C-alpha positions as CSV (number, residue, x, y, z in Angstrom):
1,M,22.5,-23.8,-9.4
2,V,21.8,-20.3,-8.4
3,Q,19.8,-20.2,-5.0
4,F,17.6,-17.2,-4.2
5,R,17.0,-16.7,-0.7
6,L,16.0,-13.9,1.7
7,P,18.7,-12.3,3.8
8,K,19.0,-13.9,7.2
9,N,17.4,-11.0,9.1
10,S,14.3,-11.1,6.7
11,R,13.7,-14.9,6.9
12,I,10.2,-15.5,8.6
13,K,10.3,-17.7,11.5
14,K,7.7,-19.6,13.3
15,G,5.8,-17.4,15.8
16,K,3.5,-17.9,18.7
17,V,0.1,-19.7,18.9
18,H,-2.0,-17.3,20.9
19,N,-5.1,-19.2,21.6
20,S,-5.8,-22.8,20.8
21,P,-9.5,-23.8,21.3
22,N,-10.6,-27.5,21.9
23,D,-13.8,-27.2,19.9
24,G,-16.3,-24.7,18.4
25,N,-16.6,-22.8,15.1
26,F,-13.1,-21.4,14.7
27,K,-11.0,-20.2,11.8
28,R,-7.2,-20.2,11.9
29,L,-5.4,-17.1,10.8
30,N,-1.6,-17.0,10.3
31,I,-0.5,-13.3,10.5
32,Y,2.8,-11.8,9.8
33,R,4.4,-10.0,12.7
34,F,7.3,-7.7,12.8
35,N,8.5,-5.3,15.6
36,P,11.2,-2.9,14.6
37,E,11.9,-2.2,18.2
38,K,13.2,-5.7,18.7
39,N,16.1,-7.0,17.0
40,D,14.6,-10.1,15.7
41,N,13.4,-11.8,12.5
42,P,9.8,-11.4,11.4
43,R,7.5,-14.2,12.5
44,L,4.3,-15.9,11.7
45,D,1.9,-15.9,14.5
46,T,-1.3,-18.1,14.7
47,F,-4.7,-17.1,16.0
48,Y,-8.0,-18.8,16.1
49,L,-11.0,-16.7,15.3
50,D,-14.4,-17.5,16.8
51,L,-16.7,-17.3,13.8
52,D,-19.8,-17.2,16.0
53,T,-18.8,-13.8,17.2
54,G,-20.1,-12.2,13.9
55,S,-16.9,-11.5,12.1
56,Q,-17.7,-11.4,8.3
57,M,-14.8,-9.9,6.6
58,V,-11.1,-10.5,7.2
59,L,-10.7,-7.0,8.5
60,D,-13.5,-7.9,11.1
61,G,-11.4,-10.8,12.2
62,L,-8.2,-8.6,12.5
63,I,-10.2,-6.2,14.6
64,S,-11.6,-8.9,16.8
65,I,-8.1,-10.4,17.4
66,K,-6.7,-7.0,18.3
67,D,-9.6,-6.3,20.7
68,N,-9.8,-9.6,22.4
69,I,-6.5,-11.6,21.9
70,D,-3.5,-9.4,21.1
71,S,-3.7,-5.6,21.3
72,T,-0.3,-5.2,19.9
73,L,-1.4,-6.4,16.3
74,T,-0.9,-3.5,14.1
75,F,-2.7,-2.7,10.8
76,R,-4.2,0.2,8.9
77,R,-8.0,0.7,8.6
78,S,-10.4,3.4,8.1
79,C,-13.7,3.2,6.1
80,R,-14.3,-0.6,6.2
81,E,-16.2,-0.2,2.9
82,G,-13.6,-0.5,0.2
83,I,-13.2,3.2,-0.3
84,C,-10.2,4.4,1.6
85,G,-7.6,1.8,0.6
86,S,-6.1,1.7,3.9
87,C,-6.5,-1.9,4.8
88,S,-4.7,-3.4,1.7
89,M,-2.7,-6.3,2.4
90,N,-1.7,-9.7,1.0
91,I,-4.3,-12.4,1.9
92,N,-3.6,-16.0,0.9
93,G,-1.1,-14.7,-1.9
94,V,-3.4,-12.1,-3.3
95,N,-3.1,-8.3,-2.8
96,T,-6.5,-7.0,-1.8
97,L,-8.6,-5.1,0.7
98,S,-9.2,-6.9,4.0
99,C,-12.5,-5.0,4.5
100,I,-14.2,-6.5,1.4
101,T,-12.8,-10.1,1.6
102,P,-15.3,-12.4,3.2
103,I,-13.8,-15.0,5.6
104,E,-16.1,-17.6,4.4
105,S,-14.8,-17.1,0.7
106,I,-11.3,-18.5,1.9
107,A,-11.0,-22.3,2.3
108,G,-8.7,-23.5,5.0
109,D,-6.3,-21.2,6.9
110,I,-6.1,-17.5,6.2
111,N,-2.6,-16.3,5.7
112,I,-2.1,-12.5,6.0
113,Y,1.1,-10.6,5.1
114,P,1.8,-6.8,4.4
115,L,1.8,-5.8,0.7
116,P,5.0,-7.3,-0.9
117,H,8.1,-5.4,-1.8
118,M,7.4,-2.5,0.5
119,P,9.5,-1.7,3.7
120,V,7.5,-2.8,6.8
121,I,6.9,-0.3,9.5
122,K,5.2,-2.9,11.9
123,D,3.3,-6.1,11.4
124,L,0.9,-5.4,8.4
125,V,1.8,-1.7,7.9
126,P,3.9,-1.0,4.9
127,D,5.9,2.1,4.5
128,L,4.2,4.0,1.6
129,N,6.4,7.1,1.6
130,H,8.2,6.3,-1.6
131,A,4.9,5.4,-3.4
132,Y,3.4,8.8,-2.2
133,D,6.5,10.7,-3.4
134,Q,6.1,9.1,-6.9
135,Y,2.4,10.0,-6.8
136,E,3.2,13.6,-6.1
137,S,5.6,13.6,-8.9
138,I,2.8,13.4,-11.5
139,S,1.2,16.6,-10.1
140,P,-2.2,14.9,-9.2
141,W,-4.3,18.1,-9.4
142,L,-5.9,20.2,-12.1
143,K,-3.6,22.5,-14.0
144,S,-5.1,25.3,-16.2
145,D,-4.2,28.8,-17.1
146,K,-7.8,29.6,-18.0
147,K,-10.1,31.0,-15.4
148,P,-13.6,29.6,-15.1
149,L,-16.3,31.7,-16.7
150,K,-17.7,34.2,-14.2
151,N,-15.9,32.3,-11.4
152,K,-18.2,29.2,-11.8
153,E,-17.4,25.5,-12.0
154,R,-15.4,24.3,-15.0
155,I,-18.0,22.6,-17.2
156,Q,-17.6,19.1,-18.9
157,T,-19.9,17.4,-21.3
158,Q,-21.1,13.9,-20.5
159,E,-18.8,12.5,-23.2
160,E,-15.8,14.3,-21.7
161,R,-16.6,13.1,-18.2
162,K,-17.2,9.6,-19.4
163,K,-13.4,9.5,-20.5
164,L,-12.6,9.6,-16.7
165,D,-14.5,6.4,-16.0
166,G,-12.2,3.6,-14.7
167,L,-9.7,6.3,-13.7
168,V,-11.3,8.4,-10.9
169,E,-12.3,5.3,-8.9
170,C,-8.7,4.5,-7.9
171,I,-8.2,4.7,-4.2
172,M,-4.5,4.4,-4.2
173,C,-4.4,1.2,-2.2
174,F,-1.2,0.1,-4.2
175,C,-2.5,-3.5,-4.6
176,C,-1.7,-3.2,-8.3
177,S,1.7,-1.7,-7.9
178,T,2.9,-4.2,-5.3
179,S,1.8,-7.0,-7.5
180,C,3.9,-5.9,-10.5
181,P,7.3,-7.6,-11.0
182,S,8.5,-4.5,-12.9
183,Y,7.7,-2.4,-9.9
184,W,9.6,-4.8,-7.7
185,W,12.6,-4.6,-9.8
186,N,12.5,-1.0,-10.9
187,G,10.3,0.8,-8.5
188,D,12.9,2.2,-5.9
189,N,16.0,3.3,-7.9
190,N,18.0,6.1,-6.2
191,K,17.5,8.5,-9.3
192,K,14.7,7.7,-11.5
193,S,12.3,4.7,-10.9
194,Y,9.3,3.1,-12.6
195,L,6.3,4.8,-11.3
196,G,4.1,1.8,-11.2
197,P,0.5,1.0,-12.1
198,A,-1.2,3.0,-9.5
199,V,0.6,6.3,-10.1
200,L,0.4,5.8,-13.9
201,L,-3.4,5.1,-13.8
202,S,-3.7,8.5,-11.8
203,A,-1.6,10.2,-14.3
204,Q,-3.8,9.1,-17.1
205,R,-6.8,10.5,-15.1
206,W,-5.4,14.0,-15.4
207,I,-4.1,13.5,-19.0
208,E,-7.8,12.6,-20.1
209,D,-9.3,15.5,-18.1
210,S,-10.7,18.0,-20.6
211,R,-10.4,20.8,-18.1
212,D,-6.7,20.4,-17.7
213,D,-4.6,22.1,-20.4
214,K,-1.1,20.8,-19.5
215,T,-1.5,17.5,-21.3
216,I,1.7,17.8,-23.4
217,K,3.8,18.9,-20.5
218,R,2.4,15.9,-18.5
219,L,3.2,13.5,-21.5
220,E,6.6,15.0,-22.0
221,K,7.4,14.3,-18.3
222,L,6.3,10.7,-18.6
223,N,8.1,10.1,-21.7
224,D,10.9,8.3,-19.9
225,S,12.4,4.9,-20.3
226,M,12.2,4.2,-16.6
227,E,9.2,6.1,-15.3
228,L,6.8,4.9,-18.0
229,F,8.3,2.3,-20.3
230,R,9.4,-0.1,-17.7
231,C,5.8,-1.5,-18.0
232,H,6.0,-4.8,-19.8
233,T,2.2,-5.4,-19.8
234,I,2.5,-8.3,-17.4
235,M,-1.2,-7.6,-16.4
236,N,-0.8,-8.5,-12.8
237,C,-2.0,-5.0,-11.9
238,T,-5.4,-5.4,-13.6
239,S,-5.9,-8.8,-12.1
240,A,-5.0,-7.5,-8.6
241,C,-7.2,-4.4,-8.5
242,P,-9.8,-4.8,-5.9
243,K,-12.0,-2.1,-7.6
244,G,-11.9,-3.8,-11.0
245,L,-10.0,-1.2,-12.7
246,N,-7.5,-1.7,-15.6
247,P,-4.2,0.0,-14.9
248,A,-2.6,-1.8,-17.8
249,K,-4.9,-0.3,-20.3
250,A,-4.3,3.1,-18.7
251,I,-0.6,2.7,-19.2
252,A,-1.0,1.6,-22.8
253,E,-3.2,4.7,-23.5
254,I,-0.4,6.9,-22.1
255,K,2.2,5.2,-24.3
256,K,0.1,5.7,-27.3
257,K,-0.4,9.3,-26.6
258,V,3.3,9.8,-26.1
259,A,3.9,8.3,-29.6
260,L,1.3,10.2,-31.3
261,E,1.2,13.7,-29.6
262,I,4.9,14.3,-28.6
263,E,7.2,15.5,-31.5
């Protein structure tokens, strides 16, 4: 029987228990740790968070641990309101934003890992360079040869603007892309790779924008067996999106437009 195992240098080993309280209102957090400056495997460290200190969200707990227990713990954060997407990580097997995940909503231990299938820079910080290169490849900006009337703003009707609902809200946290098996398998090929749900949803945002007049060129670029059609509608992306968006539907709309509008 075939056995699938991580390479030896990627296998997670048992880490440190940083504080072990005797009593009180504590929550146990098991956190992935990796230090590239040390020639060592990643490990899973255990911390006990005092819930009486006021921590409400998982991000609050991480900040409290960094401030009071282990200052070397590394993670991204910014807005703390589910807007910037910086604090995306895998919490108890689910890709989500730690700043909008209540501690009280998680029964038992809280297990925290970086986003899956991304190179890890340190601890909970994934390397998103490749993902942002893919994002740049779709030209995520308005393209138009027409100048605005009298140098004013480009007007949209309410119906035209409504087509962007469910698209412009994407915060590029990549929770959807890193939950997608097709992206795991085809997202980092040397030549062309599957763009993934986050990038394709953003591409659909510009395809649907009535102010952009390069729709056909955008569709022609996406009409690729790898970049677009490696989506197999698994729907993990839609389940994972912390903003409640539907990347799978956006990808299906692109496929439909490619079939109907490109000769």
